N, C-alpha and C positions, 0 to 999 in steps of 0.2 A: 280215836274211839277205842275204848277198852271194855270188854265184857268182864264180869266178875270171874275170877279163876274157877270158882265152883261150877260155873255154867259150862265150862269146857268139858268137865268130866261127864256131866249129864248129856251134853251134846254127843260126845264120842260114843257113849253107850247107846243112846237112842238112835243115832244115825247108823251106827254099825248094824243094829238089829233090823231097822225098818228099811234102810236105804241100801242094803246089800245088793251088789250087782250093778250099781250105778257106775258109769264109766269114770275113769280117773280124770281129774281136771287139774289144770295148772294155770298160773298167771305169771306174766313178766311184763315189766314196763317197756314201752316203746315211745318213740318221739311223737307218734301220731295222736291227735286229739279228736279225730273223726272216727266214726264207727264204720267198720267194714267186716266182711266175713268171707271165708272160703270153705267149701264143703269137701269132706273126705268121704267118698261113697263106700269105700271098702270097710272102714271102721265104724260107719254109722255116726260119726261125729263131724263137727266143723270147727274151725278156728275162727274166733271172732275177736276183733280188736274194738274195744268199747270206747266211749267218749272220754274215759279217764286215761286212755293209752295203755290199758291192760289187755294182754292176749289171753283169752279164755277158751278152753276146749268145751264145747257145748254139744248136746245131742243134735243130730241133723233133723230129726223129726220130733218136734216138741208138742206135747198134748196136755201137759200138766205144769202150770205156772203159779208161782207165788209172788205177789207184789210186795215190795219192801216198805211202802208208805202210801199215803193218801193220793199223791200225784200219780204214782204208778198204778194204783188201784183204779183211778178214774180212766186213765189211758187204756188200760187193758180191758176194762169193762166195756168200753166203747168199741174195742177192736175184736176181742175174742172172749166173751163172757163164759163160754162153755169150757174154756181151758183154765179158768181160775179154780184153784183147789182150796182157796181160802182168802181171807181178807186181812189187811194190815190193821184195820180198825172197823168196828161195826158201822154200818150205814146209819146216818142220822134219822131221827123220826120223820123229818121232812122229806126224806128220800123214799119212804115206804110206799106211797101211792104209785111211784114210777118204776120201782125195781121189782122184778119177778121174785117171788118168795124163795125160789130155789137158789138165787144168788144172795138175797137179803139175809138168809139164814146160814150162809157158809160159815165154817169155823173161823174164828179170829185168832191170828197169830201174835198180834201186838207189834210194837215198834222194834225194828231190827237193829238200829244203831242210833247214836246221838246221845243227848243228855238224859233222855227219859226212856231208856231201854226197858222194855217189859215183854220181851219175846217169850212166848209159850213154846218151848222147843219140842215138847211132847206132841202138841197139836200140829206143829210143822212137820215133824217126822211122820206122824200118822197119815198126813195128807199126801205124802210122797211126791213132792214137786220135783220136776226134772231140772228146774232152773228158778232162780230168784232174780227179779228184774227191778232195778231202781231207776227212776225217771225224774228229771227235774233240772234245776239250776246247778251247774257244776261248782262245787265248793273246793277250797284249797286242800281239804283232807279227803277228797273223794277216793283217791286210789287206796289210801290206808283204810278208809271205812269199808270199801268193797272187799279188799283183801282180808280184813278182819272177819267180816261176816262169812266169807267163803271158807276161811280156815276153821272157824268155829262150827259151821254146819256141815261141811263136807259136800255142799251142793254148789254147782257153778253159779256165780253171781256176776251180773253185768250191769253197767250203768249206761243209760242213753240220755244224753243232754237234751232238754226240751225247755226252751223259753218261748215266748210268743213268736219270736222271729224264726225259731228253729223247729216249731211243732210239726209243721208239714213234713219236713225231712225226717223227724223222729218217727212219725207214723210209717213212712216208707221203710225205714230201717227195721222197725218192729214187725212190719208185715213180712219182710224177707226172713227174719229170724223165726217167726211163728207160722209161716206158711199161710198168711192171711193177706196176700198181696191185693186181692180185689177190694176187700173192705178198706184196707189201708189207703188205697188210691182214692176211694170215694171221700174218706175223711180228710186226706191230705189235700185233695182238690178243693174241698169246701173251705178249708182253712186258708189256703193260698188265695182263693177268690175273695174271701172276706177281708184279708189283710191288704190285698191289692186295691180293693174298692175303698177301704178306709184311707189308704195312702193317697189315692187320687182325690177323694173328697176333702180330706183334711188340708190338702195343699191349696184348696180354694178359699180357705178361711184366713183372712188377713190378721196380722198381729193385733190390730186395734179391735177386732171382732172376737178374739179368743175369750171364751168364758172361763172365769176363775171358779174352780171347784174345790170344796172341802169335803173330804171323805172321812166321816166320823165313825169310830168304833167304840166298843166297850159300854159299860152300864151308864157312864156319864157323858159319852160322846166325845170325850177329850183324849182319845187315843186315835192315831191315824197312821196310814201308810204313806210315808213322805214321797216326794219327788224322787224318782230313781228306783223305788221299790218295785219288784216284780209283781207285788200284790195290787199295785195301782197303775200298771202299764196301760190299761184301757184309756185312762184320762188323756195321756199323751197321744195315744194312737188315733184318737178321734179329732185331735186338734184343739183340745182344751188345755187349761193350765192347772196343775196341781199346786194349790197355794202353799202347801206344807213343804217349803224348801228348807228342811232341817236335816240334820244328820241322824241316822239310825245307829245309835251307839251300842245297841244290844245285838245287832247283826241278825235279828229275828224278823225284820221287815216291818215292825210296828214301833211307834214311839208315843210317849205321853207328851201332851202339849197343854198349855194353859189357856184359859178363856181369853186372857189378854192378847195372846198370840193370834187366836182366831179373829178377834176384833180387829187387830192390826192388818190381818190378811184380807179382810172384807170380801169374802167369797160371794160370787153372784148366785151360785147354786150350792146347796148342801145335800149330800147323799149320805145316808146312814145305813149301817149294816142291820140286818134283822137282830132283834134282841138289844138294840141300842135305844136311842132316845127319840126316834122318829115320832112316835105317838104323843109325846109330851112337849115337844119344842114350841108348839104354837101357844101354849099356855104357861110355859116356864119363863119367868122374868129374866133368867140368865141367857135365854136364847131368843125370846120373841122380839127383841129389839133389832135383830139383824135384818138387813134389807132383803136377804134371801127368804127369810121367814115371812116378812110383811108382803113380799111379792109372790108368795106361795110357790117358791122354787126350792122346796124341800121334798126329798124323795127317799124311799126305802128300797134297798137292793132286793130284787126277787130272789127267792130261794126254793129249791126243790127240783131235782134231788140234790143239786149243789147250788151254792151261792153264785150269782152271775158275775160277780166281780172276781177278785183274786184270792178267794179263800175256799179251797186251796188254789194256788196259781197254776191252773191246768187248763184243759180244753174248754171248761165252762166259760173262760174268758172270751172265747171266740163269739159265742152268742152275746156275751156282755158287750162286746164292741158294737154290735148292731143295735142293741138295746140302748146303750148310753149315747151313741151317736144320734140316734133318732130322738132320744129324750131331750138332749141339749141343743142339737142343731136339726130340728125337724124339717127345715127347708133345704137342708143339704143331704141328710140321710133319710131319703123319702121311702122308708120301708113300711110295709104293713106288718107290724110286729106280731100280730096273731099268726099270720102265715109263716113268718120267719121262725117263730118259736116252735110251731108245729113241725116244720121241716127239720129243724135242729134236733128236736126230741126223737123224731123217727130215725134219723141218721145216726145219732150218737148214743141214744139210750134204747133204741128199738121200741119206742113207746108212742102210741097214737094219742097225741094230746088233742083235746077238744077245744073249740073256740072259747067255751066258758072257762075251762081250766087255764088257758093261756091268759085270758083277761084277769082271772083271779090272781095269778102269779104276779101280774103287773098292776094290781089294784092300787098300790101306793106309789105308783110312778107313772107309767105311760097312760093308764086308764084311771088315774086319780080323779075323783069327783070334785 
């Protein structure tokens, strides 16, 4: 990851002016891939070893945090919304009913690194974050990416790995870093319980009873997140089969497929993302010949404030596991999904969801007429 050279000049001037007085930070590689920290009381800082094996000096008391991307934004919003000084990206319109305006209207910094860097360094500097936190799947370039952001901004940057299997642990780590241990434990316990329940329930489903699922994306429904993609982990977690056993050559988690491939896969159930083709498949001759369509086993992923599948692949997937399990195997995952949604929204979004709102969110799936 490389920022444009010109950006470095702007950064240096902006950070020197606005961030004066921040404690000096440093990084160095270690052999550890787990996150850990130790506190230095006298200096008011602590040494933290992040999931990329970098040793970073961070403030002992953190009250101002900037998320580096959408995954970090979702994690941090559920853990400590009052510590967010801005957003990596504006909340979607679908999120507005569920997000308090004081968070919805926070300044937007843009993307910190990667192929589509659009960081607004002036907005970042004006917000005065004490730390930048990146959360998600560990990439081969993670250390270099984090070092680059830290060098360019002059702000401590840490990476905390979080996949479905490590989300609970990630919350505990973040809780310790940010002084939010109580909330982190609630979220971590909920995640651990959900995953444990799914593991137990999915183990009861024999190979011959496993449902074949196609997860369609895009304006034509012929994009998908294949088997092995973190965006479609829920399918495997509940004991179903992702029929798209193809290679993601882009490395972005999604692939284009042909109608012929979907026909060959013969899915029992089709799930489409919002803004895909859910509303037209029943009348579209390209789709309405599928057994899944004829058997009315076509559903749309709920969205608001976030997609319940893996877009982004973050804590929204935890509710998605309960939803998808109950949708596909209702006799195994015997949840009251209205109650489950209400509990999740209160815990992760601090939002009191009504029965009617919950049913509306699932109107094209669980409560489909």
